All heavy atoms as atom14 arrays in JSON, in Angstrom:
{
  "sequence": "MTKPNDTGLNVNNDTIASSGTNIDEVKRRNAQSGLSYNQVKEHLAKIVHNEEKQN",
  "atom14_mask": [
    [1, 1, 1, 1, 1, 1, 1, 1, 0, 0, 0, 0, 0, 0],
    [1, 1, 1, 1, 1, 1, 1, 0, 0, 0, 0, 0, 0, 0],
    [1, 1, 1, 1, 1, 1, 1, 1, 1, 0, 0, 0, 0, 0],
    [1, 1, 1, 1, 1, 1, 1, 0, 0, 0, 0, 0, 0, 0],
    [1, 1, 1, 1, 1, 1, 1, 1, 0, 0, 0, 0, 0, 0],
    [1, 1, 1, 1, 1, 1, 1, 1, 0, 0, 0, 0, 0, 0],
    [1, 1, 1, 1, 1, 1, 1, 0, 0, 0, 0, 0, 0, 0],
    [1, 1, 1, 1, 0, 0, 0, 0, 0, 0, 0, 0, 0, 0],
    [1, 1, 1, 1, 1, 1, 1, 1, 0, 0, 0, 0, 0, 0],
    [1, 1, 1, 1, 1, 1, 1, 1, 0, 0, 0, 0, 0, 0],
    [1, 1, 1, 1, 1, 1, 1, 0, 0, 0, 0, 0, 0, 0],
    [1, 1, 1, 1, 1, 1, 1, 1, 0, 0, 0, 0, 0, 0],
    [1, 1, 1, 1, 1, 1, 1, 1, 0, 0, 0, 0, 0, 0],
    [1, 1, 1, 1, 1, 1, 1, 1, 0, 0, 0, 0, 0, 0],
    [1, 1, 1, 1, 1, 1, 1, 0, 0, 0, 0, 0, 0, 0],
    [1, 1, 1, 1, 1, 1, 1, 1, 0, 0, 0, 0, 0, 0],
    [1, 1, 1, 1, 1, 0, 0, 0, 0, 0, 0, 0, 0, 0],
    [1, 1, 1, 1, 1, 1, 0, 0, 0, 0, 0, 0, 0, 0],
    [1, 1, 1, 1, 1, 1, 0, 0, 0, 0, 0, 0, 0, 0],
    [1, 1, 1, 1, 0, 0, 0, 0, 0, 0, 0, 0, 0, 0],
    [1, 1, 1, 1, 1, 1, 1, 0, 0, 0, 0, 0, 0, 0],
    [1, 1, 1, 1, 1, 1, 1, 1, 0, 0, 0, 0, 0, 0],
    [1, 1, 1, 1, 1, 1, 1, 1, 0, 0, 0, 0, 0, 0],
    [1, 1, 1, 1, 1, 1, 1, 1, 0, 0, 0, 0, 0, 0],
    [1, 1, 1, 1, 1, 1, 1, 1, 1, 0, 0, 0, 0, 0],
    [1, 1, 1, 1, 1, 1, 1, 0, 0, 0, 0, 0, 0, 0],
    [1, 1, 1, 1, 1, 1, 1, 1, 1, 0, 0, 0, 0, 0],
    [1, 1, 1, 1, 1, 1, 1, 1, 1, 1, 1, 0, 0, 0],
    [1, 1, 1, 1, 1, 1, 1, 1, 1, 1, 1, 0, 0, 0],
    [1, 1, 1, 1, 1, 1, 1, 1, 0, 0, 0, 0, 0, 0],
    [1, 1, 1, 1, 1, 0, 0, 0, 0, 0, 0, 0, 0, 0],
    [1, 1, 1, 1, 1, 1, 1, 1, 1, 0, 0, 0, 0, 0],
    [1, 1, 1, 1, 1, 1, 0, 0, 0, 0, 0, 0, 0, 0],
    [1, 1, 1, 1, 0, 0, 0, 0, 0, 0, 0, 0, 0, 0],
    [1, 1, 1, 1, 1, 1, 1, 1, 0, 0, 0, 0, 0, 0],
    [1, 1, 1, 1, 1, 1, 0, 0, 0, 0, 0, 0, 0, 0],
    [1, 1, 1, 1, 1, 1, 1, 1, 1, 1, 1, 1, 0, 0],
    [1, 1, 1, 1, 1, 1, 1, 1, 0, 0, 0, 0, 0, 0],
    [1, 1, 1, 1, 1, 1, 1, 1, 1, 0, 0, 0, 0, 0],
    [1, 1, 1, 1, 1, 1, 1, 0, 0, 0, 0, 0, 0, 0],
    [1, 1, 1, 1, 1, 1, 1, 1, 1, 0, 0, 0, 0, 0],
    [1, 1, 1, 1, 1, 1, 1, 1, 1, 0, 0, 0, 0, 0],
    [1, 1, 1, 1, 1, 1, 1, 1, 1, 1, 0, 0, 0, 0],
    [1, 1, 1, 1, 1, 1, 1, 1, 0, 0, 0, 0, 0, 0],
    [1, 1, 1, 1, 1, 0, 0, 0, 0, 0, 0, 0, 0, 0],
    [1, 1, 1, 1, 1, 1, 1, 1, 1, 0, 0, 0, 0, 0],
    [1, 1, 1, 1, 1, 1, 1, 1, 0, 0, 0, 0, 0, 0],
    [1, 1, 1, 1, 1, 1, 1, 0, 0, 0, 0, 0, 0, 0],
    [1, 1, 1, 1, 1, 1, 1, 1, 1, 1, 0, 0, 0, 0],
    [1, 1, 1, 1, 1, 1, 1, 1, 0, 0, 0, 0, 0, 0],
    [1, 1, 1, 1, 1, 1, 1, 1, 1, 0, 0, 0, 0, 0],
    [1, 1, 1, 1, 1, 1, 1, 1, 1, 0, 0, 0, 0, 0],
    [1, 1, 1, 1, 1, 1, 1, 1, 1, 0, 0, 0, 0, 0],
    [1, 1, 1, 1, 1, 1, 1, 1, 1, 0, 0, 0, 0, 0],
    [1, 1, 1, 1, 1, 1, 1, 1, 0, 0, 0, 0, 0, 0]
  ],
  "atom14_positions": [
    [[2.81, 51.18, 10.99], [2.02, 51.38, 12.19], [1.68, 50.01, 12.77], [1.38, 49.08, 12.05], [0.75, 52.16, 11.84], [-0.15, 52.32, 13.03], [-1.56, 53.44, 12.85], [-2.12, 53.26, 11.22], [0.0, 0.0, 0.0], [0.0, 0.0, 0.0], [0.0, 0.0, 0.0], [0.0, 0.0, 0.0], [0.0, 0.0, 0.0], [0.0, 0.0, 0.0]],
    [[1.75, 49.92, 14.07], [1.42, 48.66, 14.71], [-0.07, 48.55, 14.93], [-0.78, 49.54, 14.93], [2.14, 48.56, 16.07], [1.73, 49.66, 16.86], [3.64, 48.56, 15.91], [0.0, 0.0, 0.0], [0.0, 0.0, 0.0], [0.0, 0.0, 0.0], [0.0, 0.0, 0.0], [0.0, 0.0, 0.0], [0.0, 0.0, 0.0], [0.0, 0.0, 0.0]],
    [[-0.54, 47.34, 15.1], [-1.97, 47.13, 15.32], [-2.32, 47.49, 16.76], [-1.56, 47.23, 17.67], [-2.33, 45.67, 15.05], [-2.23, 45.3, 13.59], [-2.8, 43.95, 13.35], [-2.8, 43.66, 11.87], [-3.56, 42.47, 11.54], [0.0, 0.0, 0.0], [0.0, 0.0, 0.0], [0.0, 0.0, 0.0], [0.0, 0.0, 0.0], [0.0, 0.0, 0.0]],
    [[-3.49, 48.1, 16.95], [-3.89, 48.43, 18.32], [-4.23, 47.17, 19.11], [-4.63, 46.16, 18.54], [-5.12, 49.29, 18.12], [-5.64, 48.94, 16.78], [-4.46, 48.5, 15.96], [0.0, 0.0, 0.0], [0.0, 0.0, 0.0], [0.0, 0.0, 0.0], [0.0, 0.0, 0.0], [0.0, 0.0, 0.0], [0.0, 0.0, 0.0], [0.0, 0.0, 0.0]],
    [[-4.04, 47.24, 20.41], [-4.47, 46.15, 21.26], [-5.87, 46.45, 21.78], [-6.51, 47.38, 21.34], [-3.46, 45.91, 22.4], [-3.3, 47.12, 23.29], [-4.19, 47.95, 23.38], [-2.17, 47.22, 23.96], [0.0, 0.0, 0.0], [0.0, 0.0, 0.0], [0.0, 0.0, 0.0], [0.0, 0.0, 0.0], [0.0, 0.0, 0.0], [0.0, 0.0, 0.0]],
    [[-6.36, 45.7, 22.73], [-7.72, 45.86, 23.22], [-7.96, 47.22, 23.88], [-9.1, 47.65, 23.99], [-8.06, 44.75, 24.22], [-8.13, 43.4, 23.53], [-8.32, 43.37, 22.31], [-7.99, 42.38, 24.23], [0.0, 0.0, 0.0], [0.0, 0.0, 0.0], [0.0, 0.0, 0.0], [0.0, 0.0, 0.0], [0.0, 0.0, 0.0], [0.0, 0.0, 0.0]],
    [[-6.92, 47.89, 24.33], [-7.09, 49.17, 25.02], [-7.11, 50.34, 24.04], [-7.26, 51.48, 24.47], [-5.96, 49.4, 26.03], [-4.72, 49.48, 25.34], [-5.91, 48.3, 27.07], [0.0, 0.0, 0.0], [0.0, 0.0, 0.0], [0.0, 0.0, 0.0], [0.0, 0.0, 0.0], [0.0, 0.0, 0.0], [0.0, 0.0, 0.0], [0.0, 0.0, 0.0]],
    [[-6.92, 50.12, 22.75], [-6.86, 51.21, 21.79], [-5.48, 51.82, 21.68], [-5.3, 52.85, 21.05], [0.0, 0.0, 0.0], [0.0, 0.0, 0.0], [0.0, 0.0, 0.0], [0.0, 0.0, 0.0], [0.0, 0.0, 0.0], [0.0, 0.0, 0.0], [0.0, 0.0, 0.0], [0.0, 0.0, 0.0], [0.0, 0.0, 0.0], [0.0, 0.0, 0.0]],
    [[-4.49, 51.2, 22.31], [-3.12, 51.7, 22.25], [-2.25, 50.67, 21.55], [-2.46, 49.48, 21.67], [-2.57, 51.94, 23.67], [-3.3, 52.96, 24.53], [-2.7, 52.98, 25.92], [-3.23, 54.33, 23.91], [0.0, 0.0, 0.0], [0.0, 0.0, 0.0], [0.0, 0.0, 0.0], [0.0, 0.0, 0.0], [0.0, 0.0, 0.0], [0.0, 0.0, 0.0]],
    [[-1.23, 51.14, 20.81], [-0.29, 50.21, 20.21], [0.87, 50.0, 21.17], [0.85, 50.49, 22.3], [0.16, 50.68, 18.82], [0.94, 51.98, 18.88], [1.4, 52.41, 19.93], [1.11, 52.61, 17.73], [0.0, 0.0, 0.0], [0.0, 0.0, 0.0], [0.0, 0.0, 0.0], [0.0, 0.0, 0.0], [0.0, 0.0, 0.0], [0.0, 0.0, 0.0]],
    [[1.9, 49.29, 20.75], [3.02, 48.99, 21.64], [3.78, 50.24, 22.06], [4.48, 50.23, 23.06], [3.99, 47.95, 21.02], [3.31, 46.61, 20.9], [4.5, 48.44, 19.68], [0.0, 0.0, 0.0], [0.0, 0.0, 0.0], [0.0, 0.0, 0.0], [0.0, 0.0, 0.0], [0.0, 0.0, 0.0], [0.0, 0.0, 0.0], [0.0, 0.0, 0.0]],
    [[3.62, 51.36, 21.33], [4.26, 52.62, 21.69], [3.36, 53.46, 22.58], [3.64, 54.62, 22.82], [4.62, 53.42, 20.43], [5.65, 52.71, 19.6], [6.55, 52.07, 20.13], [5.53, 52.83, 18.29], [0.0, 0.0, 0.0], [0.0, 0.0, 0.0], [0.0, 0.0, 0.0], [0.0, 0.0, 0.0], [0.0, 0.0, 0.0], [0.0, 0.0, 0.0]],
    [[2.25, 52.91, 23.02], [1.25, 53.61, 23.83], [0.64, 54.79, 23.09], [0.22, 55.76, 23.7], [1.82, 54.05, 25.18], [2.14, 52.88, 26.06], [1.45, 51.87, 26.02], [3.19, 53.01, 26.85], [0.0, 0.0, 0.0], [0.0, 0.0, 0.0], [0.0, 0.0, 0.0], [0.0, 0.0, 0.0], [0.0, 0.0, 0.0], [0.0, 0.0, 0.0]],
    [[0.6, 54.73, 21.75], [-0.05, 55.75, 20.94], [-1.55, 55.46, 20.89], [-1.97, 54.32, 20.89], [0.5, 55.75, 19.52], [1.92, 56.26, 19.44], [2.39, 56.92, 20.37], [2.56, 55.99, 18.41], [0.0, 0.0, 0.0], [0.0, 0.0, 0.0], [0.0, 0.0, 0.0], [0.0, 0.0, 0.0], [0.0, 0.0, 0.0], [0.0, 0.0, 0.0]],
    [[-2.33, 56.51, 20.81], [-3.78, 56.36, 20.71], [-4.15, 56.07, 19.26], [-3.73, 56.78, 18.36], [-4.47, 57.65, 21.17], [-4.04, 57.95, 22.49], [-5.97, 57.5, 21.15], [0.0, 0.0, 0.0], [0.0, 0.0, 0.0], [0.0, 0.0, 0.0], [0.0, 0.0, 0.0], [0.0, 0.0, 0.0], [0.0, 0.0, 0.0], [0.0, 0.0, 0.0]],
    [[-4.94, 55.04, 19.06], [-5.4, 54.64, 17.73], [-6.9, 54.9, 17.65], [-7.67, 54.39, 18.47], [-5.11, 53.14, 17.45], [-3.65, 52.8, 17.71], [-5.55, 52.77, 16.05], [-2.67, 53.53, 16.82], [0.0, 0.0, 0.0], [0.0, 0.0, 0.0], [0.0, 0.0, 0.0], [0.0, 0.0, 0.0], [0.0, 0.0, 0.0], [0.0, 0.0, 0.0]],
    [[-7.32, 55.71, 16.68], [-8.74, 56.0, 16.49], [-9.45, 54.77, 15.95], [-8.82, 53.84, 15.44], [-8.9, 57.16, 15.51], [0.0, 0.0, 0.0], [0.0, 0.0, 0.0], [0.0, 0.0, 0.0], [0.0, 0.0, 0.0], [0.0, 0.0, 0.0], [0.0, 0.0, 0.0], [0.0, 0.0, 0.0], [0.0, 0.0, 0.0], [0.0, 0.0, 0.0]],
    [[-10.77, 54.77, 16.04], [-11.55, 53.63, 15.54], [-11.34, 53.43, 14.04], [-11.5, 52.32, 13.54], [-13.04, 53.83, 15.84], [-13.51, 55.0, 15.21], [0.0, 0.0, 0.0], [0.0, 0.0, 0.0], [0.0, 0.0, 0.0], [0.0, 0.0, 0.0], [0.0, 0.0, 0.0], [0.0, 0.0, 0.0], [0.0, 0.0, 0.0], [0.0, 0.0, 0.0]],
    [[-10.95, 54.49, 13.34], [-10.69, 54.39, 11.89], [-9.33, 53.76, 11.61], [-9.0, 53.48, 10.47], [-10.72, 55.78, 11.26], [-9.69, 56.59, 11.81], [0.0, 0.0, 0.0], [0.0, 0.0, 0.0], [0.0, 0.0, 0.0], [0.0, 0.0, 0.0], [0.0, 0.0, 0.0], [0.0, 0.0, 0.0], [0.0, 0.0, 0.0], [0.0, 0.0, 0.0]],
    [[-8.51, 53.59, 12.67], [-7.18, 53.02, 12.51], [-6.09, 54.07, 12.46], [-4.91, 53.74, 12.35], [0.0, 0.0, 0.0], [0.0, 0.0, 0.0], [0.0, 0.0, 0.0], [0.0, 0.0, 0.0], [0.0, 0.0, 0.0], [0.0, 0.0, 0.0], [0.0, 0.0, 0.0], [0.0, 0.0, 0.0], [0.0, 0.0, 0.0], [0.0, 0.0, 0.0]],
    [[-6.44, 55.34, 12.54], [-5.46, 56.43, 12.5], [-4.71, 56.51, 13.82], [-5.31, 56.5, 14.89], [-6.17, 57.77, 12.24], [-6.88, 57.68, 11.01], [-5.18, 58.92, 12.2], [0.0, 0.0, 0.0], [0.0, 0.0, 0.0], [0.0, 0.0, 0.0], [0.0, 0.0, 0.0], [0.0, 0.0, 0.0], [0.0, 0.0, 0.0], [0.0, 0.0, 0.0]],
    [[-3.39, 56.6, 13.73], [-2.55, 56.77, 14.91], [-2.53, 58.26, 15.24], [-1.8, 59.04, 14.64], [-1.15, 56.24, 14.64], [-0.24, 56.32, 15.83], [-0.36, 57.21, 16.66], [0.7, 55.4, 15.91], [0.0, 0.0, 0.0], [0.0, 0.0, 0.0], [0.0, 0.0, 0.0], [0.0, 0.0, 0.0], [0.0, 0.0, 0.0], [0.0, 0.0, 0.0]],
    [[-3.34, 58.66, 16.21], [-3.52, 60.07, 16.55], [-2.21, 60.69, 17.02], [-1.86, 61.81, 16.62], [-4.6, 60.23, 17.65], [-5.93, 59.65, 17.2], [-4.74, 61.69, 18.07], [-6.52, 60.27, 15.97], [0.0, 0.0, 0.0], [0.0, 0.0, 0.0], [0.0, 0.0, 0.0], [0.0, 0.0, 0.0], [0.0, 0.0, 0.0], [0.0, 0.0, 0.0]],
    [[-1.45, 59.99, 17.85], [-0.2, 60.56, 18.37], [0.85, 60.71, 17.27], [1.61, 61.68, 17.28], [0.33, 59.7, 19.52], [-0.62, 59.73, 20.71], [-1.02, 60.84, 21.1], [-0.96, 58.65, 21.23], [0.0, 0.0, 0.0], [0.0, 0.0, 0.0], [0.0, 0.0, 0.0], [0.0, 0.0, 0.0], [0.0, 0.0, 0.0], [0.0, 0.0, 0.0]],
    [[0.86, 59.82, 16.3], [1.79, 59.94, 15.18], [1.44, 61.16, 14.33], [2.32, 61.89, 13.88], [1.78, 58.67, 14.33], [2.74, 58.71, 13.16], [4.21, 58.74, 13.56], [4.54, 58.36, 14.71], [5.04, 59.14, 12.72], [0.0, 0.0, 0.0], [0.0, 0.0, 0.0], [0.0, 0.0, 0.0], [0.0, 0.0, 0.0], [0.0, 0.0, 0.0]],
    [[0.16, 61.39, 14.11], [-0.28, 62.57, 13.36], [0.17, 63.83, 14.07], [0.7, 64.76, 13.46], [-1.81, 62.56, 13.16], [-2.31, 63.9, 12.62], [-2.23, 61.43, 12.25], [0.0, 0.0, 0.0], [0.0, 0.0, 0.0], [0.0, 0.0, 0.0], [0.0, 0.0, 0.0], [0.0, 0.0, 0.0], [0.0, 0.0, 0.0], [0.0, 0.0, 0.0]],
    [[0.0, 63.88, 15.4], [0.43, 65.05, 16.17], [1.94, 65.26, 16.08], [2.41, 66.38, 15.96], [-0.01, 64.9, 17.63], [-1.5, 65.05, 17.82], [-1.88, 64.87, 19.28], [-3.37, 64.99, 19.48], [-3.74, 64.8, 20.89], [0.0, 0.0, 0.0], [0.0, 0.0, 0.0], [0.0, 0.0, 0.0], [0.0, 0.0, 0.0], [0.0, 0.0, 0.0]],
    [[2.71, 64.16, 16.14], [4.17, 64.28, 16.04], [4.58, 64.82, 14.67], [5.43, 65.7, 14.57], [4.85, 62.92, 16.26], [4.97, 62.51, 17.72], [5.88, 61.32, 17.89], [5.31, 60.09, 17.34], [4.49, 59.28, 18.0], [4.13, 59.56, 19.23], [4.05, 58.19, 17.44], [0.0, 0.0, 0.0], [0.0, 0.0, 0.0], [0.0, 0.0, 0.0]],
    [[3.97, 64.31, 13.63], [4.31, 64.77, 12.28], [3.89, 66.22, 12.05], [4.6, 66.98, 11.4], [3.68, 63.86, 11.23], [4.36, 62.52, 11.19], [3.79, 61.65, 10.12], [4.43, 60.34, 10.14], [4.48, 59.55, 9.09], [3.95, 59.91, 7.95], [5.08, 58.39, 9.19], [0.0, 0.0, 0.0], [0.0, 0.0, 0.0], [0.0, 0.0, 0.0]],
    [[2.74, 66.61, 12.58], [2.31, 68.0, 12.45], [3.28, 68.93, 13.15], [3.58, 70.01, 12.63], [0.9, 68.19, 13.03], [-0.18, 67.66, 12.12], [0.04, 67.4, 10.95], [-1.36, 67.49, 12.68], [0.0, 0.0, 0.0], [0.0, 0.0, 0.0], [0.0, 0.0, 0.0], [0.0, 0.0, 0.0], [0.0, 0.0, 0.0], [0.0, 0.0, 0.0]],
    [[3.79, 68.54, 14.3], [4.73, 69.37, 15.05], [6.04, 69.56, 14.28], [6.71, 70.57, 14.44], [4.99, 68.76, 16.41], [0.0, 0.0, 0.0], [0.0, 0.0, 0.0], [0.0, 0.0, 0.0], [0.0, 0.0, 0.0], [0.0, 0.0, 0.0], [0.0, 0.0, 0.0], [0.0, 0.0, 0.0], [0.0, 0.0, 0.0], [0.0, 0.0, 0.0]],
    [[6.39, 68.59, 13.45], [7.64, 68.64, 12.71], [7.48, 69.27, 11.32], [8.46, 69.43, 10.6], [8.21, 67.23, 12.53], [8.59, 66.56, 13.82], [8.97, 65.1, 13.6], [8.83, 64.56, 12.51], [9.45, 64.46, 14.66], [0.0, 0.0, 0.0], [0.0, 0.0, 0.0], [0.0, 0.0, 0.0], [0.0, 0.0, 0.0], [0.0, 0.0, 0.0]],
    [[6.28, 69.64, 10.95], [6.02, 70.04, 9.56], [6.33, 71.49, 9.25], [6.21, 71.91, 8.11], [4.57, 69.74, 9.19], [3.71, 70.57, 9.94], [0.0, 0.0, 0.0], [0.0, 0.0, 0.0], [0.0, 0.0, 0.0], [0.0, 0.0, 0.0], [0.0, 0.0, 0.0], [0.0, 0.0, 0.0], [0.0, 0.0, 0.0], [0.0, 0.0, 0.0]],
    [[6.72, 72.29, 10.22], [7.04, 73.69, 9.96], [5.91, 74.6, 10.37], [5.1, 74.27, 11.23], [0.0, 0.0, 0.0], [0.0, 0.0, 0.0], [0.0, 0.0, 0.0], [0.0, 0.0, 0.0], [0.0, 0.0, 0.0], [0.0, 0.0, 0.0], [0.0, 0.0, 0.0], [0.0, 0.0, 0.0], [0.0, 0.0, 0.0], [0.0, 0.0, 0.0]],
    [[5.84, 75.74, 9.72], [4.86, 76.76, 10.08], [3.45, 76.31, 9.69], [3.24, 75.7, 8.65], [5.16, 78.07, 9.36], [6.46, 78.77, 9.72], [6.67, 79.97, 8.81], [6.46, 79.19, 11.17], [0.0, 0.0, 0.0], [0.0, 0.0, 0.0], [0.0, 0.0, 0.0], [0.0, 0.0, 0.0], [0.0, 0.0, 0.0], [0.0, 0.0, 0.0]],
    [[2.49, 76.69, 10.54], [1.09, 76.43, 10.21], [0.6, 77.51, 9.25], [1.25, 78.54, 9.03], [0.24, 76.46, 11.48], [0.13, 77.79, 11.96], [0.0, 0.0, 0.0], [0.0, 0.0, 0.0], [0.0, 0.0, 0.0], [0.0, 0.0, 0.0], [0.0, 0.0, 0.0], [0.0, 0.0, 0.0], [0.0, 0.0, 0.0], [0.0, 0.0, 0.0]],
    [[-0.56, 77.31, 8.69], [-1.16, 78.27, 7.77], [-1.31, 79.63, 8.46], [-0.97, 80.67, 7.89], [-2.53, 77.74, 7.32], [-3.3, 78.69, 6.45], [-2.96, 78.86, 5.11], [-4.36, 79.42, 6.97], [-3.66, 79.74, 4.31], [-5.08, 80.3, 6.18], [-4.73, 80.45, 4.84], [-5.43, 81.32, 4.06], [0.0, 0.0, 0.0], [0.0, 0.0, 0.0]],
    [[-1.82, 79.63, 9.69], [-2.02, 80.9, 10.41], [-0.69, 81.56, 10.75], [-0.61, 82.8, 10.74], [-2.86, 80.68, 11.66], [-4.31, 80.43, 11.33], [-4.8, 80.87, 10.3], [-5.0, 79.73, 12.21], [0.0, 0.0, 0.0], [0.0, 0.0, 0.0], [0.0, 0.0, 0.0], [0.0, 0.0, 0.0], [0.0, 0.0, 0.0], [0.0, 0.0, 0.0]],
    [[0.34, 80.8, 11.05], [1.66, 81.37, 11.33], [2.22, 82.05, 10.08], [2.82, 83.12, 10.18], [2.62, 80.31, 11.84], [2.31, 79.83, 13.24], [3.12, 78.62, 13.62], [3.31, 77.7, 12.83], [3.6, 78.61, 14.86], [0.0, 0.0, 0.0], [0.0, 0.0, 0.0], [0.0, 0.0, 0.0], [0.0, 0.0, 0.0], [0.0, 0.0, 0.0]],
    [[2.03, 81.45, 8.92], [2.5, 82.05, 7.67], [1.75, 83.34, 7.4], [2.35, 84.36, 7.05], [2.34, 81.06, 6.49], [2.59, 81.74, 5.15], [3.26, 79.86, 6.67], [0.0, 0.0, 0.0], [0.0, 0.0, 0.0], [0.0, 0.0, 0.0], [0.0, 0.0, 0.0], [0.0, 0.0, 0.0], [0.0, 0.0, 0.0], [0.0, 0.0, 0.0]],
    [[0.43, 83.34, 7.59], [-0.36, 84.55, 7.38], [0.12, 85.67, 8.3], [0.26, 86.82, 7.87], [-1.84, 84.28, 7.65], [-2.56, 83.57, 6.56], [-4.08, 83.58, 6.68], [-4.64, 83.77, 8.04], [-6.1, 83.68, 8.11], [0.0, 0.0, 0.0], [0.0, 0.0, 0.0], [0.0, 0.0, 0.0], [0.0, 0.0, 0.0], [0.0, 0.0, 0.0]],
    [[0.37, 85.35, 9.56], [0.84, 86.35, 10.52], [2.2, 86.9, 10.12], [2.43, 88.11, 10.16], [0.91, 85.73, 11.91], [1.37, 86.69, 12.98], [1.44, 86.05, 14.36], [0.93, 84.93, 14.55], [2.03, 86.68, 15.24], [0.0, 0.0, 0.0], [0.0, 0.0, 0.0], [0.0, 0.0, 0.0], [0.0, 0.0, 0.0], [0.0, 0.0, 0.0]],
    [[3.1, 86.03, 9.7], [4.44, 86.44, 9.3], [4.37, 87.37, 8.08], [5.03, 88.41, 8.04], [5.3, 85.21, 9.01], [6.7, 85.52, 8.64], [7.61, 86.05, 9.51], [7.35, 85.38, 7.46], [8.77, 86.23, 8.9], [8.63, 85.83, 7.64], [0.0, 0.0, 0.0], [0.0, 0.0, 0.0], [0.0, 0.0, 0.0], [0.0, 0.0, 0.0]],
    [[3.58, 87.0, 7.09], [3.43, 87.83, 5.89], [2.81, 89.18, 6.22], [3.21, 90.22, 5.67], [2.6, 87.1, 4.83], [3.27, 85.88, 4.19], [2.3, 85.16, 3.28], [4.52, 86.28, 3.45], [0.0, 0.0, 0.0], [0.0, 0.0, 0.0], [0.0, 0.0, 0.0], [0.0, 0.0, 0.0], [0.0, 0.0, 0.0], [0.0, 0.0, 0.0]],
    [[1.84, 89.19, 7.11], [1.2, 90.45, 7.5], [2.22, 91.38, 8.17], [2.22, 92.59, 7.92], [0.03, 90.18, 8.44], [0.0, 0.0, 0.0], [0.0, 0.0, 0.0], [0.0, 0.0, 0.0], [0.0, 0.0, 0.0], [0.0, 0.0, 0.0], [0.0, 0.0, 0.0], [0.0, 0.0, 0.0], [0.0, 0.0, 0.0], [0.0, 0.0, 0.0]],
    [[3.1, 90.83, 9.0], [4.13, 91.65, 9.64], [5.1, 92.22, 8.61], [5.49, 93.37, 8.71], [4.9, 90.82, 10.67], [4.11, 90.54, 11.93], [4.91, 89.68, 12.89], [4.1, 89.35, 14.12], [4.83, 88.46, 15.04], [0.0, 0.0, 0.0], [0.0, 0.0, 0.0], [0.0, 0.0, 0.0], [0.0, 0.0, 0.0], [0.0, 0.0, 0.0]],
    [[5.47, 91.42, 7.63], [6.39, 91.89, 6.58], [5.76, 93.03, 5.81], [6.37, 94.07, 5.59], [6.79, 90.73, 5.64], [7.68, 89.73, 6.38], [7.48, 91.26, 4.39], [7.95, 88.46, 5.59], [0.0, 0.0, 0.0], [0.0, 0.0, 0.0], [0.0, 0.0, 0.0], [0.0, 0.0, 0.0], [0.0, 0.0, 0.0], [0.0, 0.0, 0.0]],
    [[4.51, 92.86, 5.39], [3.81, 93.89, 4.63], [3.65, 95.13, 5.47], [3.89, 96.26, 4.99], [2.43, 93.37, 4.14], [1.59, 94.5, 3.57], [2.62, 92.26, 3.12], [0.0, 0.0, 0.0], [0.0, 0.0, 0.0], [0.0, 0.0, 0.0], [0.0, 0.0, 0.0], [0.0, 0.0, 0.0], [0.0, 0.0, 0.0], [0.0, 0.0, 0.0]],
    [[3.29, 94.99, 6.72], [3.13, 96.14, 7.62], [4.44, 96.9, 7.77], [4.45, 98.14, 7.7], [2.62, 95.66, 8.99], [2.41, 96.76, 9.97], [1.39, 97.66, 9.86], [3.12, 97.1, 11.07], [1.45, 98.53, 10.85], [2.5, 98.21, 11.6], [0.0, 0.0, 0.0], [0.0, 0.0, 0.0], [0.0, 0.0, 0.0], [0.0, 0.0, 0.0]],
    [[5.55, 96.19, 7.94], [6.86, 96.84, 8.08], [7.26, 97.56, 6.79], [7.85, 98.64, 6.84], [7.93, 95.83, 8.49], [7.77, 95.38, 9.92], [7.17, 96.09, 10.74], [8.3, 94.22, 10.23], [0.0, 0.0, 0.0], [0.0, 0.0, 0.0], [0.0, 0.0, 0.0], [0.0, 0.0, 0.0], [0.0, 0.0, 0.0], [0.0, 0.0, 0.0]],
    [[6.96, 96.99, 5.65], [7.29, 97.62, 4.37], [6.46, 98.88, 4.16], [6.95, 99.89, 3.65], [7.09, 96.64, 3.22], [8.15, 95.56, 3.15], [7.92, 94.58, 2.03], [6.96, 94.73, 1.25], [8.73, 93.64, 1.93], [0.0, 0.0, 0.0], [0.0, 0.0, 0.0], [0.0, 0.0, 0.0], [0.0, 0.0, 0.0], [0.0, 0.0, 0.0]],
    [[5.21, 98.85, 4.6], [4.35, 100.03, 4.46], [4.84, 101.16, 5.36], [4.76, 102.33, 4.99], [2.9, 99.68, 4.8], [2.23, 98.84, 3.74], [0.82, 98.38, 4.13], [0.42, 98.6, 5.3], [0.15, 97.8, 3.29], [0.0, 0.0, 0.0], [0.0, 0.0, 0.0], [0.0, 0.0, 0.0], [0.0, 0.0, 0.0], [0.0, 0.0, 0.0]],
    [[5.36, 100.82, 6.53], [5.91, 101.83, 7.44], [7.12, 102.53, 6.83], [7.32, 103.72, 7.02], [6.33, 101.18, 8.76], [5.27, 100.95, 9.74], [5.9, 100.29, 10.96], [5.16, 100.57, 12.22], [5.81, 99.94, 13.38], [0.0, 0.0, 0.0], [0.0, 0.0, 0.0], [0.0, 0.0, 0.0], [0.0, 0.0, 0.0], [0.0, 0.0, 0.0]],
    [[7.94, 101.77, 6.1], [9.17, 102.32, 5.53], [8.9, 103.21, 4.32], [9.72, 104.03, 3.97], [10.11, 101.18, 5.14], [10.64, 100.43, 6.33], [11.49, 99.22, 5.93], [11.66, 98.94, 4.76], [12.02, 98.52, 6.92], [0.0, 0.0, 0.0], [0.0, 0.0, 0.0], [0.0, 0.0, 0.0], [0.0, 0.0, 0.0], [0.0, 0.0, 0.0]],
    [[7.79, 103.05, 3.68], [7.47, 103.83, 2.48], [6.71, 105.08, 2.8], [6.16, 105.5, 3.6], [6.68, 103.01, 1.45], [7.57, 101.92, 0.87], [8.76, 102.07, 0.81], [6.93, 100.84, 0.46], [0.0, 0.0, 0.0], [0.0, 0.0, 0.0], [0.0, 0.0, 0.0], [0.0, 0.0, 0.0], [0.0, 0.0, 0.0], [0.0, 0.0, 0.0]]
  ]
}
């Protein structure tokens, strides 16, 4: 990670929190990480619901 400049942005124009966390990098990695917890719960609920219908 690059050091923030005086505007709170690094050379990639990413937002850097006061703690030093690159907020935009966190958002990019979260978007690439796959299903969220709630998406998994929803998917499993649909599977269980469909199986109950078939029985």
